[in-house]
N, C-alpha and C positions, 0 to 999 in steps of 0.2 A: 460671687455665687449667691450671695443673700438675696439679690434681687431676682434671681431665677425662679420661675414658677416650678412647683413641685411636680415630679414626673407622675404620669397617670398610673392608676392601680395595676393596670396590666404590666407596664414596664417595670414598676416595682416588684411585681409578682415574679417576672422572670430574671431580673437583674439585680436584686437587692442584696445578695448575700456574698458579694465581693467587693473589697475595697479597691480604690486606684493602685494601692501599694502592692496588692497581690499580683499584679501582672509583671512585676520586676523583682519581687522578693524571692529568695530561695525558699526550698521546702523545709519543713520541719526536721527532715533527715539530716540536711545539711547544716542547720542550726545546731542540731545535737551533735554532729561531729565537731564543729566548732567550739561547742561548749566543752566537750572532751579534750580538745586541743588547747584549751585555756583562753580562746578568743571570746571572752564574755563579760569583760569588765569595761568596755570602751564603746561609746556611740560610734567612733570611728571604725572600730573593728566589726560592728555589726553592719555598717554601711558597705565594708569592703566585702561582706559575704555576697554581694550581688555581682563582683567581679567574675567568679567562675561561671555563673549563669550567662553572663554577657559574653564571654570568650566562647562557651559551648554554643550559644545562638549564632555568633559570628561564624564559626565552623560549619554549623549545619546550614545555615542560609547559604553559604558560598558553595556547598557541595550540592544541596538541593537544587538551586537556581541553576547552577552549572549543568547538572545532569538534565534538568528540564530544557533548558536552551539548546543542548547538544541533541537531545531526542527530538525536540521540535523541529531542529534543522534537517536531521536525517529523514524524519517523516515528511517533511515538505518537499524534499527532493524525490522521495519514493512514491508517496501516496497522495501528494497534494495536500489538501486541508483537511484530511480525514483523522488528523491528530486527535481532536477533541471529540470524536465519536466513541472513544473507548473510555470505560469507567475508570481504568486503571490510570490513564493519562490525566483525566479531570481530577481524580482524587489526589495525585502527585502534585498537581498544580496548586490545589488547596494547601497541601503540605508546604510547598515553597512559599506560598503566599503568608502562611503562619509564621514561619522562621523569619521572613523578612519584616513582617510588622513587629514580631517579638524583639528582633535585634534593633530595629529603629526605637522602640519604646525603651529598651534597656539602655541604648546610648543617650537618649534623651534624659532618662532619669539619672544616669551617670553625671552628665553636665550639670543638670539642676541641682544635684547633691553637692558637686564641687563648687558650684558658684555660692550656694548658701553657707558652705563651710568656709569659702575664702573671702566672702565679702564682708567687711568690717561694718559695725553698726554706727551710723552717725546720726545722732539725735537732732542734729540741726538740718538734716537733708532727708526728710521723710517722703519724697516724691517717688512715685512709682514709674520707673523707667525700664521700658522693654529693651531686651537685648535684640541682637541682629535676627534671631530665629523665633522671637517672641514666645520662648519657653517658659521664662520665669521673670518676674519683676523684681527690683532692687529690694531688698528686705525692710520691712518697716517695723516700728515698734511691737506691734502684735505679732509679727512673724517671730522676731527675736525671743519675746516673752514665751511664745508657744514652744520654741526650740529649748529654751532654758528650764521650762517646766517639763519637756519631754525628758531631758537629760536627768533631771532630778529624780524623776519616776524610773527611769530605766536602770540607772546603776544599782539601786537596792535589789531589783529583781535578779540581776545576774549574780551580785555578790552574795545574797542569800540563798540563791538556787531555787527560789520559789517561782516554779515555772507554770503554776496554775493560775495566776493572776488574771483576771479578765483583760481582753484586748480593749485599748482605748483608741481614741481618734475620731475625727470626724469623716464620715463616709461621704465622698464627693460623687456626684452623678457620674456614671461611666459615659464616656464619649463614644461616638459611633465607631472609631477604629479600634476602641478596646472591646466593644461588643462583637466587632467582626473578627478580632484576634481570639476571643474567647470561643466563639462558634467554630472558627477554623481549627482551634486545638481540639475540640470535641469530635468534630467531622473527621479530622486526620486520624486520630487514634482509632475511631470506630471502624472507618473504611480500610485503614491499613491492616488491621487484624482480620476483618471480614475478607479482604481481597487476598491476603496471603493465604488464609485457610482454603478459600475457593481455588486458588490457583494451584497449589501444592497437593490438593486432594483430588481435584477434577480436570483442571486445564493442563497442568504440566505434561501429561501423557500425549496430549494433542499437538504438543510443540514439535517441530521437525528437528530440533537439536537444542544443545545448551546455548543459552543467550545471556551474556554478562548484563545486558540491559534489562533482562527479565529478573534476574537475580537481584538487581539494584532496585527495580520498581517493586518486587515482591519479596524483599527481605530487608535491605537497607533502610527501607522507608519506616518498617515497623521498628527497627532498632534505634532509629533516630527519635521517633516520637515516644518510645518507652523511656529512654534516657531523659528526655526532655520532661516527660511527666514526673519522673523520680526527683528532678532538679527544681522544678518550679513549684508555685503555690496555687496554680489554678485547679479548680475542682469540676466536677460534673453535676449537672442539675437534672432531675428527673424529667422536668417539663422541656428541656431542650431536646429530648428524643424527637419532638415534632419537627425539628429541623432536619433532623436525619431522614425522617419519612418524607418530607418536602423534597430533600436532595435527591432521594432514590425516585420519586415521581417525577421530578424534573428531568432526570436522566432516561425515565421511561418515555418522556415526550420526545427527547432527542433521538432515542432508538427508533420509536414507531415513525418519527417523521422521516428518518433516513430510509426506513423500509418502504414506505409509501412513495418515496421519491425514486428509489434505485430498485427496489424489489429484493433487496438483499438485507440479512440480519446482521447486525454488528457481532453478535454472538449466537451461536446456533440454538442454545437452549431458551432464547427469547422468542422463538417462534410459538405463537399462542395456539397453532393447530396441533402442536406436539402434546403428547401425554406428559412430557416432562414440565410443560409450563404449569401444570396444575400443582407441581411440587415446588418448582422454582420461584414463581411470583410470591406466594405467601412466605416461601423459605427465606427469600431475600429480605422482607420486612422482619421476620422473625430472627433471622441471623444478625441483622443489624442492631436489633433490640439486645440480643444476648452480647454482642460485642461492645455496646453502649455501657451495658451493666458491668462488664469486666473492667472497662476503664474506670467507672465510678467506684468499683471495688477496690481497684488499685491505688486510687487517690485516697480513699478512706484507710487502707492499709498503711499507705505511706504516711499518713498523719497520725495513725494511732501506734504503729510499730515503734516510732521513735517520739517520746514526749515532746510537746510543743515547748519552745522557748518563747513565751509570751513577752512581748515588749510593747511600748507605746509607738505608734507610728508616727513619723513626721508626714503628716497627710499632704501630698503635693500633687499638684495636676500637671501633666506632662503628655 
């Protein structure tokens, strides 16, 4: 990484406030619970706090991907390729992609941690040897020195209860799949909240009857992403709201393209000749902003309601 060119100022502007570890670390809430339970004097215990998040992401990925595939299959049999014309289905697809990426990253981090923990240090063999998945190289003297330094600085933090020490560690550049996962997280929460509010306040009365898939798409989606928000260490960034606007504009392109091709609107309130369009179009952007800010507020509340247990990261790339 030392030979890599520094990221441009624009990339640093949008992506600089998260470390690699934040994508697999439990939230301060989980760390505080672990501290109360007495799991606070061992590096092994700190690492094991990732396991509940990994299990939750496995359950969530299995559920969301299964629902997505079943819904897609039913839609293909009934409506052909119209599945991705609906804002709800596209947003649920992003939610499924998020949980799938999060699960993969948590599994890789679990394997990396176990390999570092279980591989003995051999001073006579300092060659870097990639494993079969190219996840982490065999430990060198520098890596072991870094881990020993981390252990020495970690134990006093938990033994003394000093939870206000500054966070240490090298911040590695975020890879593309981490940036994609981060954006998917923000988009998933924002649109889950936005869609559920619109559905249960405006669209539910237009439905011919109770639909279990509608309940999953407009209920379970928000439950899963809220639980994930409370368990993980990801945050919201003000400037990432531009991606929410881009997402809504992209859907506008899809909706208008379908209208010009078929003469039909996916949703009646998208009809720009209707008086409702004067309310809905700006309301969609404003509603997305409000929901985005709610997500940001919840992450700040999550991080402040329970004191941080600050510890030195074993900064790893996975």
